[in-house]
NUDREN-44854 format. One record per residue (C-alpha): residue number from 1; chain; x, y, z. Coordinates in pm, 1 decimal, padded with zeros to 6 digits. Layout:
// residues N
[pt NUM; A; [X; Y; Z]],
...
// end
This chain:
// residues 300
[pt 1; A; [-01358.0; -02251.8; 02538.8]],
[pt 2; A; [-01125.3; -02073.0; 02295.2]],
[pt 3; A; [-01431.9; -01908.9; 02145.5]],
[pt 4; A; [-01533.8; -01778.0; 02487.3]],
[pt 5; A; [-01186.2; -01630.5; 02539.9]],
[pt 6; A; [-01209.8; -01449.7; 02206.6]],
[pt 7; A; [-01548.2; -01303.2; 02296.8]],
[pt 8; A; [-01418.2; -01188.0; 02636.8]],
[pt 9; A; [-01124.4; -01017.2; 02466.8]],
[pt 10; A; [-01356.2; -00843.7; 02222.1]],
[pt 11; A; [-01582.0; -00724.3; 02504.1]],
[pt 12; A; [-01282.7; -00582.5; 02691.9]],
[pt 13; A; [-01151.1; -00414.4; 02374.8]],
[pt 14; A; [-01487.4; -00254.9; 02293.0]],
[pt 15; A; [-01529.1; -00130.5; 02652.2]],
[pt 16; A; [-01183.0; 00031.0; 02637.4]],
[pt 17; A; [-01275.2; 00196.8; 02308.6]],
[pt 18; A; [-01599.5; 00325.5; 02460.5]],
[pt 19; A; [-01403.5; 00485.0; 02744.1]],
[pt 20; A; [-01179.8; 00664.7; 02494.6]],
[pt 21; A; [-01466.6; 00788.4; 02277.6]],
[pt 22; A; [-01657.3; 00901.1; 02587.3]],
[pt 23; A; [-01357.2; 01103.4; 02703.0]],
[pt 24; A; [-01318.6; 01257.7; 02355.7]],
[pt 25; A; [-01687.5; 01344.4; 02357.2]],
[pt 26; A; [-01654.2; 01533.9; 02685.5]],
[pt 27; A; [-01343.3; 01720.7; 02567.2]],
[pt 28; A; [-01514.5; 01819.9; 02240.8]],
[pt 29; A; [-01820.2; 01942.3; 02433.1]],
[pt 30; A; [-01603.7; 02165.3; 02654.6]],
[pt 31; A; [-01415.0; 02305.6; 02354.8]],
[pt 32; A; [-01740.3; 02365.6; 02166.2]],
[pt 33; A; [-01874.0; 02570.2; 02458.6]],
[pt 34; A; [-01560.0; 02786.5; 02454.5]],
[pt 35; A; [-01587.0; 02839.5; 02077.9]],
[pt 36; A; [-01953.7; 02935.5; 02109.1]],
[pt 37; A; [-01872.5; 03178.7; 02388.1]],
[pt 38; A; [-01606.6; 03339.6; 02167.3]],
[pt 39; A; [-01851.9; 03384.6; 01882.5]],
[pt 40; A; [-02124.5; 03521.0; 02108.4]],
[pt 41; A; [-01883.4; 03766.9; 02271.5]],
[pt 42; A; [-01834.1; 03954.4; 01944.0]],
[pt 43; A; [-02198.7; 03999.5; 01851.9]],
[pt 44; A; [-02256.3; 04340.9; 02006.8]],
[pt 45; A; [-01935.9; 04464.4; 01849.3]],
[pt 46; A; [-02036.7; 04326.0; 01508.4]],
[pt 47; A; [-02380.3; 04487.7; 01535.3]],
[pt 48; A; [-02241.2; 04833.7; 01616.1]],
[pt 49; A; [-01969.8; 04803.9; 01351.5]],
[pt 50; A; [-02232.9; 04725.2; 01089.0]],
[pt 51; A; [-02445.3; 05023.6; 01196.3]],
[pt 52; A; [-02149.6; 05258.8; 01161.1]],
[pt 53; A; [-02070.6; 05119.3; 00816.6]],
[pt 54; A; [-02432.7; 05161.8; 00708.4]],
[pt 55; A; [-02420.6; 05529.9; 00799.2]],
[pt 56; A; [-02069.5; 05576.6; 00663.6]],
[pt 57; A; [-02132.5; 05432.4; 00319.8]],
[pt 58; A; [-02420.4; 05675.7; 00270.8]],
[pt 59; A; [-02177.0; 05965.1; 00314.6]],
[pt 60; A; [-01912.0; 05848.2; 00067.1]],
[pt 61; A; [-01903.8; 05703.6; -00282.0]],
[pt 62; A; [-01939.8; 05327.3; -00290.4]],
[pt 63; A; [-01611.1; 05304.9; -00482.0]],
[pt 64; A; [-01432.1; 05550.1; -00254.0]],
[pt 65; A; [-01209.3; 05274.7; -00114.5]],
[pt 66; A; [-01009.9; 05007.4; -00304.2]],
[pt 67; A; [-01164.4; 04732.5; -00089.9]],
[pt 68; A; [-01505.5; 04829.3; -00231.6]],
[pt 69; A; [-01390.8; 04833.1; -00593.6]],
[pt 70; A; [-01564.0; 04575.7; -00809.2]],
[pt 71; A; [-01350.5; 04414.2; -01078.9]],
[pt 72; A; [-01433.5; 04214.4; -01386.5]],
[pt 73; A; [-01238.0; 03900.8; -01460.2]],
[pt 74; A; [-00914.6; 03800.3; -01295.0]],
[pt 75; A; [-00827.0; 03505.8; -01078.5]],
[pt 76; A; [-01005.0; 03414.2; -00757.0]],
[pt 77; A; [-00837.3; 03347.9; -00423.4]],
[pt 78; A; [-01020.3; 03126.9; -00175.1]],
[pt 79; A; [-00943.0; 03094.3; 00194.9]],
[pt 80; A; [-01036.7; 02741.9; 00308.9]],
[pt 81; A; [-01084.5; 02689.3; 00683.9]],
[pt 82; A; [-01081.9; 02321.4; 00780.5]],
[pt 83; A; [-00966.5; 02116.0; 01080.6]],
[pt 84; A; [-00625.8; 01992.6; 01191.2]],
[pt 85; A; [-00763.1; 01665.8; 01330.4]],
[pt 86; A; [-01012.6; 01407.8; 01214.4]],
[pt 87; A; [-01283.0; 01210.6; 01397.0]],
[pt 88; A; [-01541.1; 01481.1; 01325.9]],
[pt 89; A; [-01776.0; 01297.2; 01092.4]],
[pt 90; A; [-01825.7; 01424.3; 00738.3]],
[pt 91; A; [-01737.2; 01785.1; 00826.7]],
[pt 92; A; [-01428.2; 01815.8; 00607.5]],
[pt 93; A; [-01571.0; 01598.1; 00331.1]],
[pt 94; A; [-01879.0; 01818.2; 00297.2]],
[pt 95; A; [-01665.8; 02132.6; 00295.3]],
[pt 96; A; [-01439.2; 01988.0; 00027.3]],
[pt 97; A; [-01742.5; 01909.8; -00190.8]],
[pt 98; A; [-01861.7; 02269.1; -00147.7]],
[pt 99; A; [-01518.0; 02405.7; -00238.2]],
[pt 100; A; [-01497.1; 02192.1; -00551.1]],
[pt 101; A; [-01847.7; 02294.5; -00655.8]],
[pt 102; A; [-01764.7; 02664.7; -00614.6]],
[pt 103; A; [-01424.2; 02630.1; -00781.4]],
[pt 104; A; [-01549.0; 02438.2; -01084.0]],
[pt 105; A; [-01616.0; 02754.2; -01286.1]],
[pt 106; A; [-01404.5; 02890.7; -01570.9]],
[pt 107; A; [-01220.7; 03128.9; -01335.8]],
[pt 108; A; [-00879.7; 03015.2; -01209.3]],
[pt 109; A; [-00894.3; 02960.7; -00833.2]],
[pt 110; A; [-00596.4; 02952.3; -00597.0]],
[pt 111; A; [-00609.8; 02871.7; -00228.9]],
[pt 112; A; [-00497.6; 02984.6; 00114.5]],
[pt 113; A; [-00561.6; 02722.8; 00381.6]],
[pt 114; A; [-00617.5; 02708.9; 00756.4]],
[pt 115; A; [-00623.5; 02350.7; 00882.0]],
[pt 116; A; [-00427.7; 02042.4; 00784.3]],
[pt 117; A; [-00707.3; 01820.6; 00651.7]],
[pt 118; A; [-00813.9; 02017.3; 00343.2]],
[pt 119; A; [-00463.5; 02148.6; 00287.0]],
[pt 120; A; [-00355.0; 01787.8; 00227.3]],
[pt 121; A; [-00660.1; 01712.4; 00012.1]],
[pt 122; A; [-00613.9; 02020.5; -00207.3]],
[pt 123; A; [-00242.5; 01954.2; -00238.3]],
[pt 124; A; [-00304.2; 01594.4; -00348.5]],
[pt 125; A; [-00555.4; 01721.4; -00605.6]],
[pt 126; A; [-00285.4; 01943.6; -00757.9]],
[pt 127; A; [-00445.5; 02274.9; -00660.7]],
[pt 128; A; [-00234.4; 02589.9; -00630.2]],
[pt 129; A; [-00169.2; 02670.5; -00262.7]],
[pt 130; A; [-00005.6; 03008.3; -00203.0]],
[pt 131; A; [-00005.7; 03006.7; 00179.5]],
[pt 132; A; [-00098.8; 02798.5; 00481.6]],
[pt 133; A; [-00167.9; 02923.2; 00834.3]],
[pt 134; A; [-00189.4; 02753.4; 01172.5]],
[pt 135; A; [-00434.6; 02896.6; 01424.9]],
[pt 136; A; [-00437.1; 02797.9; 01792.1]],
[pt 137; A; [-00743.6; 02658.2; 01966.3]],
[pt 138; A; [-00922.6; 02854.0; 02105.8]],
[pt 139; A; [-00847.8; 03098.7; 01825.5]],
[pt 140; A; [-00709.4; 03438.4; 01934.5]],
[pt 141; A; [-00802.2; 03743.4; 01728.9]],
[pt 142; A; [-00436.9; 03834.6; 01677.0]],
[pt 143; A; [-00377.1; 03516.3; 01475.6]],
[pt 144; A; [-00653.1; 03609.1; 01230.0]],
[pt 145; A; [-00491.1; 03944.1; 01145.5]],
[pt 146; A; [-00200.5; 03805.4; 00935.7]],
[pt 147; A; [-00449.4; 03601.8; 00732.2]],
[pt 148; A; [-00672.6; 03903.0; 00666.3]],
[pt 149; A; [-00368.3; 04120.6; 00590.7]],
[pt 150; A; [-00245.1; 03873.7; 00328.1]],
[pt 151; A; [-00588.0; 03856.6; 00162.5]],
[pt 152; A; [-00623.2; 04236.0; 00153.2]],
[pt 153; A; [-00269.8; 04279.5; 00016.1]],
[pt 154; A; [-00329.5; 04029.1; -00263.3]],
[pt 155; A; [-00653.3; 04206.0; -00353.3]],
[pt 156; A; [-00510.6; 04558.5; -00337.5]],
[pt 157; A; [-00210.4; 04455.3; -00547.5]],
[pt 158; A; [-00451.8; 04351.8; -00821.0]],
[pt 159; A; [-00345.9; 03986.3; -00824.5]],
[pt 160; A; [-00703.4; 03866.7; -00778.6]],
[pt 161; A; [-01039.9; 04001.8; -00881.6]],
[pt 162; A; [-01230.3; 03824.6; -00605.5]],
[pt 163; A; [-01146.5; 03674.0; -00268.3]],
[pt 164; A; [-01384.2; 03434.4; -00094.2]],
[pt 165; A; [-01381.8; 03221.7; 00221.1]],
[pt 166; A; [-01493.7; 02859.3; 00252.5]],
[pt 167; A; [-01576.3; 02750.3; 00606.3]],
[pt 168; A; [-01831.1; 02547.8; 00801.0]],
[pt 169; A; [-02109.7; 02760.0; 00945.7]],
[pt 170; A; [-02231.1; 02653.7; 01288.5]],
[pt 171; A; [-02612.2; 02632.2; 01283.3]],
[pt 172; A; [-02673.2; 02408.2; 01583.7]],
[pt 173; A; [-02509.9; 02125.1; 01771.8]],
[pt 174; A; [-02649.8; 01875.6; 01521.5]],
[pt 175; A; [-02621.0; 02091.0; 01209.0]],
[pt 176; A; [-02311.2; 02240.6; 01047.5]],
[pt 177; A; [-02339.8; 02390.9; 00701.8]],
[pt 178; A; [-02047.5; 02422.8; 00454.1]],
[pt 179; A; [-02051.0; 02781.4; 00326.8]],
[pt 180; A; [-01862.1; 02993.4; 00074.7]],
[pt 181; A; [-01897.3; 03373.0; 00103.4]],
[pt 182; A; [-01737.1; 03663.8; -00079.8]],
[pt 183; A; [-01494.8; 03859.6; 00135.6]],
[pt 184; A; [-01347.1; 04103.9; -00116.8]],
[pt 185; A; [-01450.4; 04326.4; -00275.0]],
[pt 186; A; [-01679.2; 04420.3; 00012.9]],
[pt 187; A; [-02036.3; 04431.3; -00110.2]],
[pt 188; A; [-02161.6; 04773.6; 00000.0]],
[pt 189; A; [-02524.0; 04666.0; -00043.4]],
[pt 190; A; [-02487.6; 04379.6; 00205.7]],
[pt 191; A; [-02302.9; 04581.5; 00471.6]],
[pt 192; A; [-02526.4; 04616.4; 00774.9]],
[pt 193; A; [-02735.6; 04311.4; 00695.8]],
[pt 194; A; [-02734.2; 04003.7; 00916.6]],
[pt 195; A; [-02505.2; 03737.4; 00775.8]],
[pt 196; A; [-02557.8; 03366.1; 00834.5]],
[pt 197; A; [-02225.3; 03306.1; 01002.0]],
[pt 198; A; [-02313.3; 03555.9; 01275.0]],
[pt 199; A; [-02599.4; 03332.2; 01390.1]],
[pt 200; A; [-02438.7; 03103.9; 01645.6]],
[pt 201; A; [-02658.1; 02910.0; 01884.9]],
[pt 202; A; [-03006.6; 03021.1; 01983.8]],
[pt 203; A; [-02936.5; 03385.9; 02063.3]],
[pt 204; A; [-02908.4; 03514.8; 01707.1]],
[pt 205; A; [-02806.1; 03866.9; 01612.8]],
[pt 206; A; [-03103.2; 04062.9; 01494.9]],
[pt 207; A; [-03088.9; 04216.0; 01149.4]],
[pt 208; A; [-02955.3; 04570.3; 01159.8]],
[pt 209; A; [-03224.7; 04832.4; 01137.2]],
[pt 210; A; [-03089.4; 05045.3; 00853.9]],
[pt 211; A; [-03339.7; 05322.4; 00910.5]],
[pt 212; A; [-03233.1; 05356.1; 01273.2]],
[pt 213; A; [-02865.1; 05343.7; 01175.9]],
[pt 214; A; [-02908.3; 05622.3; 00922.3]],
[pt 215; A; [-03099.0; 05825.9; 01178.0]],
[pt 216; A; [-02794.6; 05847.5; 01406.3]],
[pt 217; A; [-02604.4; 06172.7; 01360.8]],
[pt 218; A; [-02241.8; 06055.8; 01341.6]],
[pt 219; A; [-01957.5; 06306.2; 01333.0]],
[pt 220; A; [-01663.7; 06157.1; 01142.7]],
[pt 221; A; [-01313.2; 06287.5; 01221.4]],
[pt 222; A; [-01095.9; 06369.4; 01035.5]],
[pt 223; A; [-01335.5; 06284.0; 00748.2]],
[pt 224; A; [-01571.7; 06014.4; 00626.3]],
[pt 225; A; [-01303.5; 05888.1; 00387.1]],
[pt 226; A; [-01045.4; 05876.9; 00667.3]],
[pt 227; A; [-01275.5; 05675.6; 00891.8]],
[pt 228; A; [-01355.0; 05444.0; 00601.4]],
[pt 229; A; [-00982.7; 05381.1; 00544.5]],
[pt 230; A; [-00945.7; 05272.5; 00908.0]],
[pt 231; A; [-01275.4; 05088.5; 00945.3]],
[pt 232; A; [-01282.6; 04863.9; 00637.6]],
[pt 233; A; [-00957.6; 04676.2; 00718.5]],
[pt 234; A; [-01090.2; 04624.9; 01071.3]],
[pt 235; A; [-01415.1; 04495.5; 00923.4]],
[pt 236; A; [-01226.4; 04243.3; 00705.8]],
[pt 237; A; [-01014.2; 04132.6; 01003.9]],
[pt 238; A; [-01323.8; 04071.7; 01212.1]],
[pt 239; A; [-01498.4; 03881.0; 00931.8]],
[pt 240; A; [-01204.4; 03641.9; 00891.4]],
[pt 241; A; [-01185.2; 03591.7; 01267.0]],
[pt 242; A; [-01558.7; 03524.2; 01295.3]],
[pt 243; A; [-01543.9; 03263.9; 01018.1]],
[pt 244; A; [-01256.5; 03083.6; 01190.8]],
[pt 245; A; [-01453.2; 03081.5; 01516.1]],
[pt 246; A; [-01757.6; 02943.0; 01336.0]],
[pt 247; A; [-01544.1; 02664.4; 01190.0]],
[pt 248; A; [-01403.3; 02577.6; 01531.3]],
[pt 249; A; [-01748.4; 02562.3; 01688.3]],
[pt 250; A; [-01861.5; 02339.4; 01400.8]],
[pt 251; A; [-01556.4; 02115.5; 01437.5]],
[pt 252; A; [-01599.2; 02053.0; 01808.4]],
[pt 253; A; [-01973.9; 02007.1; 01772.2]],
[pt 254; A; [-01932.5; 01754.1; 01490.2]],
[pt 255; A; [-01663.7; 01570.0; 01686.5]],
[pt 256; A; [-01882.9; 01560.6; 01997.0]],
[pt 257; A; [-02173.3; 01414.7; 01798.3]],
[pt 258; A; [-01945.4; 01164.7; 01621.7]],
[pt 259; A; [-01788.7; 01049.3; 01947.9]],
[pt 260; A; [-02129.6; 01019.4; 02112.5]],
[pt 261; A; [-02241.9; 00800.8; 01824.0]],
[pt 262; A; [-01926.5; 00590.0; 01857.4]],
[pt 263; A; [-01981.6; 00553.8; 02232.5]],
[pt 264; A; [-02344.4; 00448.5; 02184.2]],
[pt 265; A; [-02243.0; 00196.9; 01915.6]],
[pt 266; A; [-01972.2; 00057.5; 02144.1]],
[pt 267; A; [-02226.2; 00008.4; 02424.0]],
[pt 268; A; [-02464.0; -00161.1; 02182.6]],
[pt 269; A; [-02185.1; -00387.9; 02057.8]],
[pt 270; A; [-02088.3; -00470.9; 02417.9]],
[pt 271; A; [-02444.3; -00577.5; 02494.4]],
[pt 272; A; [-02456.9; -00793.0; 02180.8]],
[pt 273; A; [-02121.7; -00954.0; 02259.6]],
[pt 274; A; [-02228.3; -01014.3; 02619.7]],
[pt 275; A; [-02542.9; -01188.2; 02497.8]],
[pt 276; A; [-02335.5; -01391.1; 02252.8]],
[pt 277; A; [-02093.3; -01481.1; 02531.9]],
[pt 278; A; [-02373.7; -01594.6; 02762.3]],
[pt 279; A; [-02524.8; -01808.2; 02486.6]],
[pt 280; A; [-02189.8; -01969.5; 02408.2]],
[pt 281; A; [-02122.2; -02028.7; 02777.3]],
[pt 282; A; [-02465.8; -02184.0; 02826.7]],
[pt 283; A; [-02410.5; -02403.2; 02522.4]],
[pt 284; A; [-02076.7; -02519.1; 02660.8]],
[pt 285; A; [-02233.6; -02602.3; 02999.1]],
[pt 286; A; [-02517.9; -02792.0; 02830.8]],
[pt 287; A; [-02269.5; -02989.9; 02621.5]],
[pt 288; A; [-02072.3; -03087.7; 02933.0]],
[pt 289; A; [-02391.2; -03200.2; 03109.0]],
[pt 290; A; [-02486.2; -03412.6; 02808.9]],
[pt 291; A; [-02141.7; -03571.5; 02806.8]],
[pt 292; A; [-02167.0; -03655.2; 03179.5]],
[pt 293; A; [-02519.1; -03796.8; 03140.1]],
[pt 294; A; [-02417.4; -04007.0; 02840.9]],
[pt 295; A; [-02114.6; -04141.4; 03028.1]],
[pt 296; A; [-02328.9; -04235.1; 03329.7]],
[pt 297; A; [-02576.9; -04420.7; 03112.2]],
[pt 298; A; [-02295.3; -04604.5; 02938.7]],
[pt 299; A; [-02166.5; -04729.8; 03274.7]],
[pt 300; A; [-02501.9; -04874.4; 03379.2]],
// end
């Protein structure tokens, strides 16, 4: 009977675990919806901003702004956006592999981190961390500005020749792709083109029609250079914010899928333990019946 008690305890424990993972799955699903809504809300803005930049860069020299200046050599600074909590599958592990693959070149790479998980991993690996930021969930745009300001300052001061961002791009609920993109210097040739991390969910942003953008007769005041000075920092701020939002959508999606898998496995284990319990109980009843029958025959 002790064996039956152990099985009953295991069944109760697994059922309690399933309740917890089910609750975490529902919370992650709600948070993922909010993160997706945040990303979708900025699409029209991103599309118009890209169209203005397409027209603007045709009216100024490509090296008219320091954020467009291409540099040879120098160190690289990488912003790594990970999660603060675990239980989200292989999300952080895959991103760490991508970071190590991109940082394995001959160029010295230093890091700025958002998220506790990869901050701890990079610190344990002995990497140079120059700053760490905490961003609330859901992420407000105002908390992305200090991060973008630090990256732009480091680049404009000439401390780094290239600044990139490593984050997890949200492709779909089942697919999240670790991605590393160049943030600075801004690639003038890619401005106005659809970027992967703008494609959240099914309603993807359409690629900017450069011909249509150039056909718009913009009047820049006080000058094209003045508008460029104001617009490029805003562009960098929005890019950093969008990448953080993508990472959050990926995090909650991966956690939802992981918790759903854990809940399904718990239910499967409960069924197996219940079957095992019934078999053990039936065996115990059969053994008792045999003992009674044997005793009755012995008394005859």
